[in-house]
C-alpha positions, 0 to 999 in steps of 0.5 A: 500500500502506497504511503500517503504524503503529508505537507510538512509546511501545513503540518507545522502550521497546524500544529504550531497554531494549535499549540499557540492558541492552546498556550495563550488560552491556558496562559490567559486562564491561569493568569485570570485564575491567579489574579482572582486568587491573588485578589482574594488573598490580597484582600484577605491579607489586607483585612487580617493585617489591618485588623491585627494592627488595630488590635495591637494598637488597641491592646497597647492603648488598653494595657497602658493604664494597666502598666501605670497602675501596676507600677503605681500600686507597687510604689504606694503599697511598698511605701516608696511614695509617702502620700502624706508628703504633699510635694512628693505626692503631687510630683508623682501624679503630675509626672505620671500624667505628663509621661503618658499620652493625652488620651489618659486625661486623669490619674488619681488615688482614692483612699479608703477614708474618702480622700482623693488625690491626683492630676488631670487634664482640663478641657484645654489640655492643661494639667492640674493637681487634684486634692480632696481631703479634710483641708478642702472640706471634702470638696475637690479642688484643682490647682495649676502647676509650676514648672517643677510640678509643684502646686500653684494657685487654686483654679477650680472648686468642684464641690463635694466628691467621694471616690468611694461612690464611683463604679471604678472604685467599687468594682476594684474593691469588689474584685480585689484586683485590676479591672476596667469600669463600664464606659461613661460620658466625661462630665466636662469633655465631650467624649466617652471615657473608661477607667482602669482601677487597682486596689492597694492593700497594706501588709495586713491586707487592709485597704489603703485605697484605689488607683484610677487611670481614666482614659478618653476613647476618641483616639480610637475613632481617628486610628480606625479611620486612618487604618482603612484609608485607601481601601474603601473599607470599614472598621469598628469596635463593638462592645460584646453583649450590648453591641454598642459602638466603642469606635468606628471609621464611618464618621458616626458618633459613638454616643449622643447626649439626650436633652435630660443629660443622659448618655445614649450609646450608638448601637451597631443596628444604628449603622446605615450600612446594611452589609456591615450589620449583616456581616456582624450578625453572620459572625455572631451566628457562625463565630468565624473570625475570618470569612467572606461575606456576600453583600448587597453592593459588594463582597467583603472580606471580614476579619474579627478579633476579640479583646478581653480584659477584666471589665472589657469585652470588645470585638474589633471588626474590619471589612475590605471590599473585594472591588478594591482590586477586582476592577483593575483585574477586569480591565486588564483581562479585556486588554490582554484578550484583545492583544492576544487575538491580534498577536495570533492573527499577526503571527499566523500571517507572518508564519505562513509567508516565512514557511513558504520561503524557508522550506523550498531548499529542504529537497536538496538537503534531503537528497544529499543526506540520503546520498551520505547515508549510503556511504558516499562521504564525498556528497556535499550540499550546494548552499543557496543562501545564508539563512538557518537552512543555509547554516544547516547545510554548511554544518552538514558539509562540515560534518561530512568533512569531519567524518571523512577526516576521522575515518582517514586519521582514526588511529591518530585521533585515538592516541590524541584523545588518550593524551587529553584524558591523561592531561585531564586526570593529572590536572584534577586536584582530587586524587583519582585511581582505578582498581580491577575486580581483585582490587589491584590498581589499574591507573592513578593520576598525579594528585593521587601520587602526591597526596599519598607520598609516592614518586611514580605510578609503578609504585601503585599500578598492579598492586592491591591498593587496600593493603597499601593505603586502606589496611587499618583504622586510626588506632591500628586495628585491621580494616577487613576487606569485607568491610571496605566500602571501596571493594563493596562498591565493586561487589554490589555495583553501587556507589559509596561515599565516606569522610570518616576513615583514613588513608595511609601514606608511603611514610606510614603516616595517615590522613583523614580522607573524604572518598567516593567509590563507584563501580566501573561498568562496561556493557552492563558488567562491572569491570572494576571501580574508580575512586576519587579522594581528598585529604581533609585533615585541615577541614576536620581540625576546623570542624572540631574547632567549630564544634568546640566553639558551638558547645563552650562559652568563650568567656568561661570555657564552660558548657554553653546552653546548647551543650547543656541541653545535650548533656542533660539528655545524656546524663539523665539515666538510672545509673547516674541517680541520685542526680542532683542539680545546683542552679546558681545565679551570680549576684551584683553583675548588673551593678558591676557592669553599670559602675565598673564597666563590662570588662570588670563584669566579665572578670566577675563571671570568670572568677565565679566560673573558676570557683565552681570548677574548683569546687566540683568534681571532674565528672560534674557538668558545669554550664553557663546557661545565661548572662549570670546563671549557671547549672551544675549537674552532679551524677551519683550525688545525694541531696545533702552532699549537693547542699554541702557543696553549695555551702562550700561554693558560697564560702569560696565566693565570699573569699573572692573579690573582683575590683570592689565587688565581693563575689556571691551567688544565690544557689538552689538544689534539687535531686532526681532519685527516680526515673519517673521524675522529669529532669526539667521539673527538677531543674525548675525546682532548683531554680525556684529554690535559688530564687528563694535563696536570693529573696531571703538573702537579698538584704544581707547580699545588698548590705555586703555589696555596699560594705565591700565597696565602702571598705575597698574605698577606705582600704585604698584611701584611709583618709577617706575612712577618717573623712566618712567617720568625721562627717558622720559624727558632725552631721549627727551633731548638726541633726540634733542641733537642728532638732531633726526627728530620730528617723531624719537624723538616722538618714542624715548619718547614713548619708554622711557616711556614704556620701563619697561612695562614688569615689570607688571608680576614681584612681587611688593616686587621684584620691591622695592628691592635693591639687588636681589637673582639669582632667582629674577634676572632671573625673572627681566631679563624676563621683556624686553621679556614680554614688547616686547610681550605686545607691539606687540599686539597693532598697536599703539605700534608695532613700539616700541616693538623692542626697548623695547626688546633690551634696556638691551643689551650691546655694548659688547654683554654681555647684555640680553635677546638676547646678540646682540652687537654694531649696531645690537642693535637698536639706540633708545634702546642704548639711553634708556640703557644709560639714564635709567642706569643714572636715576636708580643710581641717583633716583631709587632703586640701591645698590650703591645709596647714600643719597646725590643726588650730589654724586649719579649724579657724581657716575652715570656719572662716571659709564656711562663713564667707561661703554663707549665702553663696556656697552654703545655706545660711541657716545651716551655716549659722547652726554649724558655727554655733556648734563649732564655737561651743 
């Protein structure tokens, strides 16, 4: 049967156009579907992101009063703020209000006796001090404030007011904890508000009063409007249960005030946008937090998040219309379809014209190919034009020339290719060799000889390579042939790779090797193998170094957290029970870093690590798991033995010192005795015991730190010790002469003794100099600041820090470090300034000091008299001179 002839041109055109139309159609459909899916995903992402941002902002807005109340609760409960000290009280309330956004319009404290103190922002945004006690007759009086946050003149008398009658006060007392009040209308500002309250109890669990932070909610509307701007979307906050609006982006008022003055809240049912109402109804019905809603005018992606706090149960809802992105997609698809049709027609026309012209020379090409296939290597094609077919014809002729040349020069070509292959092998950096089925070497390159230390190929070729370079492990144990992966590759016909073994050199030394062994296959039969290898000794060393650094703390050379986690798993086995755990926390590290710098802090950490290593056994595992935290795992150790070890560690630490800091640690112990116990829980209990130890010994630890610093200072400069004692005695006399109370005299004596503690950071040579350079003076001027920072770190000295900070201030404002004047300088600081100046001139290092103490005393009194009203408080100078003259 005669075969039917097909036109290549028509076939190509038909196939090409079919694939072209199919490809463009499929591409268009995929693009449309991707655009649609992308549109939905983008709309969903916008709604989710916008809702998350709104929720984050509202949470920040609502948690702000919580943090204010929490901090203030601790200050008032712990007695840090003396509520009877009107100046300190007013500065506290005004300072809190100033440091927070204007949305917080009032911050107050209502006492259990009905007194009411605090600060507020009036309708003009100005801050005023609130006061309501027996001195105001139970009325709320408001005062303007001075620049230093003290009370100025009375501006408003607001009438009788008892905070105990307010919902925010009562709900906090009833709950005995932090809570928010219901939303209410501000009685002056045109806005709704909410109050956050927290009751304060004394140590006897008796109510002292309630802290109240009162906020305006108008800022929420502005944020919601900005959040949906550019998306044509909607956002609102709804109060669950009542469905009343808290905030919205539609420009609606969240409330109205009726003619009788009562508050009428706006409900979600009052919104004119029906799709928003129905979307909210669907959420309440299905309780889905993210969903598409088919609206009347548009489809929306709705995202819901809930805000639940004590007294607050709100829903944040955002809705983004699908049309935000779909309009542009539709227009793009219309344009894309039009362009595609035009392109198809244009390509079809051009393609038909081009194929008619290009396929004409194909007949000559086919005839020449047929002649060549019959063995006539002299057949060539006549090239008619320099297009692609012309190039194919030229390439065909070149192939024919090459074939004819190869046939004529076959032996020379084989030799040349062999030389080229040898050159390639010898140029490779990897060692390469081949073996036959018996494991004897068949070839090797130059890198193989160089790495193994042989001079010529004959040293290996024809010999059993396993016996020469792969015969033993590192420890000298024989490497059996049945275990050798290289020989196994030949036997199994599979490739193997290994980087955990060694090859042996000609000089009988070994090196770490990374090798690959693959079978050599010919006509489907394995005839040998090819092995490539590299010397990875240096790489192994680097890997070991990296592994060490990943497991050990670079500062202390102890195990780090990562290594501890691995060791914890390995050691948690019955044969190590009882397994004791010591959790240690280094005391005073933060203070050391702050006062002496991180270099000294690092020395403190290293010293502590040395003590731990000295105290522990070789099999114990010591790890630094945090900046100042250590964990010791003690296998086969009873709890009482571990407790003895903690006492030894504490004793060793107490005998160690870095700079002016005596080392100390808080320690906790627990022991795992049974396999069913969870080691992480044992560690957690040891950590809790450490915190208990830290809490119980906090005062003594702090006292030791202070004493160590002052002892170090006095040991470096005995003159400073004498100076501290003298100033303390004279200040005690001054306190009695000024008729101060016993607690005030005690505070004065403590401040006097510690007033120069900041000199601990000053070089010993500077302390002993009578005259200082400008640079040394600058260092000396910093000691009140350093003393202030030290004393601020401890509860026992927190009340002294301000006096130390200001004891070099002058009455005329020319002192340091702050340059304050007169009554701005604390009273105790003014006393110390007079007394310490006197003692420096009479006994201390002073450029004007005379050998005759009588002359020094007269000169000191004269200088203090001259400084009255300039350097010193004149009233204190008067009392001091009376004491000195007696």
